[in-house]
N, C-alpha and C positions, 0 to 999 in steps of 0.2 A: 515587914515580913510579907513574902509573896503569898497571895491568896488565889485559890482556884474556885471558880463558881460553876456549879453544875445544875442545869435545869432539872426539875423533877415534877412529874405529873402523876396524880393519882386518878386512876380510871376504874370505874365499875364496869366489868365486862360481862357479856351475855345478858344484858338487861337494857331496857329503854327508860329506866328511871334511877335516880340517885338513891344510895343506901340499899341497893338490892344487888343481885348478881354476885360477882366475885371481885374484890378489889385487888388491883395490882399497881405498883409504882413503876414508872418508866423514866429512865435517866439517859438522855442523849449525851454522848461523850464525843470529844474531839479525837480521843485515842483511849486505849484500854488503861484503866487504873490498875495498880497492883491487885492481885486476886484477893488478898487479905482485906484490902480497903473496900472492895465491892461487897465482900461478905459482911464486913462490919456495917456498911450502909444498909444492907438487907436486914440485918439484925436490928438496927436502929429503927428502920421503917416498921418492922414487926407486922408485915402483911404476908399473906400466903406466898407471894412471889414479888421480886423486884427484877425488872428487865433492864438490861444495859444494851444500848445500841450504838454502833459506830458506822458512819457513812462509808461505803465501799463502792465507789463508782456509781452505777445506777441502782445499787441495792444497799442493804445494810447488813452488817454482822450483828448477831444477837446472842446474848447469854442470859441465863435465868438463875436467880439465887433465891432460895427460901431463907428464912432466918437461920437455918442450920447448915445448909450445904448448897452447892451448885448442882443443878439437875440437867439432864440431857434433852428434856422436852417439856413444854408447858403450853397449854392451849389458851387459857384466859389472859396470860401476860403477853402472848403473841398478839392476840386481838387488841389488847391495850396498847402495845407498841405500834400496831398498824394504825390505830385511831390517832395516836400522836403524830406519826409520820404523815398520814394523809389529811389530817386536819391542820396541823401547825407547821410542820417542816417542809412538806411537799404537797400543798393542797392542789397543785396542778396535776398530780398523778392520780390515776384510777386504781392502781394496784401497786403493791410493793413486794419484793422478794427479800426474804431474810435468809442469810447463810448461818447455819446453826450446827450444833453437835449432831443433830438428827437430819442433816442435809438441808437442801433448799426448801423453804416454806413460803408459799405464795398466798397473799391475802389480797382480795379484790373488794372494792367498795361497790355496793349495789344500793343506792339510795341511802337509807338510814342504817342498813345492815352491812356486815362484812362477811365474805365467804372465805373460809380457810381450807386449804388442801394439805392434809397431814398424811404421814405414812401409815398404812394399815399394818398392825402388829399381829404376829402369830401367837396362838395359844397352844399350850401343851397340857394335857390332863396330868395331874400329880396327886400323890397321897398328901393330904393336908398336914402341914407341920403341927405339932402339938400346941405351939404358941399361937397359931392361927385359930385353932378350935377353942382354945382357952380364951383367946381375945374376943371371939365373936359370941361365945356362950351358946345357949340352947335357943331354938333348935339348930342343929348342925346344918350347914349347906348341903345340898344334894350332890353337887359336883364342885371341884376346885381345879382351876387352871393356873398355869404359870406363864406370865408374859413380862412386861416391864414391872407390873405389880402382880400380886396374887388376885385372881378373879374368882370369887366365891358365888356360885349360882344357887338361888333359892327358888322355891316353888311359887311363892306369892309375894305381892307387894307388901302385904301386912307383915310378913316375916322380915322383910328388909327394913321396914319402918320401926319394928320393935327391937332391933338389935341395940344393945347398950354395950359399947365396946370397952374392953379392958385395955386402956392405952399402954400400960406397962408391958403387958404380954405382946401386944402388936408391935411395940418398938423393938422387940427382939427378932423380928423377921429379917431374913437376909435380903429381901427385895425392898424397893422403894416404899411400898405401902400395900393396902388391900382395898379392892373395890368389890362391893357386894351388889348383886343385881338379881332381877326377877322380871317376869312379864308385868307390864304396867296395867293399872286399872283404867287410866285415862290416856295412856300413851302406849307405844309398842313395847317399851321396856323402861325400867326405872333403875336407879342406882344410888349408892352412897359411897364416899371415899374417905378412908382413914390413913393418915401418914404421920404418925407421932414421931418417927425417927427423923423427919424433916421439920419438926416443930409445927406441923399442920395436924392438929387432933382430928378435925373433920373439915373437909374442903366444901365450899358451897356449890361449885360447879367445876368439874375437872375435865377439860378438853382432851388432855393427853390420855386419860383413862378410856375415853371413847374411841381411841385408836385401836384398842383391843375389843371393846364392847360392840362397836358397830360391825366388824367382820363376824363376830360370834352370832349376833342376833340376825344379821342379814342371812347367814346360812340357816339358822334355826327357823326363821320365819319365812324364808324364801322371798325377801323383799330387799330392794336396793335403796329405797327411800323410807325413812322412819322418823317417828317423833319420840324423843326421849325425855325423861324427867329425872332430875337429881334432887334429893332431899338433904337438908341440913338444918341445924338450929342457929343460923346466922343471926347475930344481935339478939339472941335469946328468944327467937320466935320461930315458928314453923316456916321453913323457907323452901319453896319449890321452884326450881328453874326448869323451863321447857326448852328443848333444843331441837332444831331441825338438823338432821344428819343423814348421810347416805354413803354408799360404797361405790366408788368409781375405779374399777380395776384394783390397783394396789394403793389407791389413795382414799382416805376418809375425808368426806366433805362435811364441814360444820358451818353453821350460819348463826350469827347473832349480832345484836346491836351493842353499843357502848356509850357511856356517859362520863364526862369528866367531872370528878368531884372537886379537885383543887389543883393548883399549880403553884410552884414556888422555886426557891433556889437553895441548894446546899452550898455552904461556904466552908472550904477546907484550907488549912495552912499546910506548909511543907512538913511541919511537925505532925499534923494529923495523918499525913500519908505514911509516916513511919509507924508501922504496926508492931515494931519490936524495939520500943524505947528502952534505954538502960535505966536501971533503978527500979 
């Protein structure tokens, strides 16, 4: 039986130490696997995101899958993919361009850190859906915006920290998820992210959400360079990730380190590639 071997790396992104940050799997491929197989691998990995990359000339094509669905943009798995490319696949490169559903994404290596240039996303004020208000509980956010996700703005960091989400209610939202945000006590702004419909109850650090957060806070604070913090209960502990970010025209700049947790090989047979077996 013919076997296919696929390298897999697990990288903790936006951190300089293992077991912190946000974990992502990265699978370099010779060519695209069937979509159902990539989704099955992401489900098997059971990480917030699995990135698949395919060499395309002097760049790479990139796709992201949560355990439940393919998504159009992911920050931490892009950082993880850049770490794999610039550390293992092309260590002679100083930057890599990924072609994605959200256009070209450039990641440059600067010492131990990686700089990401992502598209800035627009926000539109909306009446919050009932499922959003029910999902976030009291107190209600002061303002709600619509972007890739719902963005719920609170008055204080304590309010953001105190939210106990109703995951069932939030899973009924029509958008990808909801990010809650407020001015930060030790940073310019803080946030949390909930994406239960993607099988991500709470994300440790969400680069893509900052594509909407950074333009909002840049306008509100009158600053182009900011320090952000995102909170989550990763591994059952209070988990705070700090992020350097900024707004450069229509691009959001994010910066962070990454650490490799493990590397291995996925072994698939031709039967494994058939995701619609009979019987």
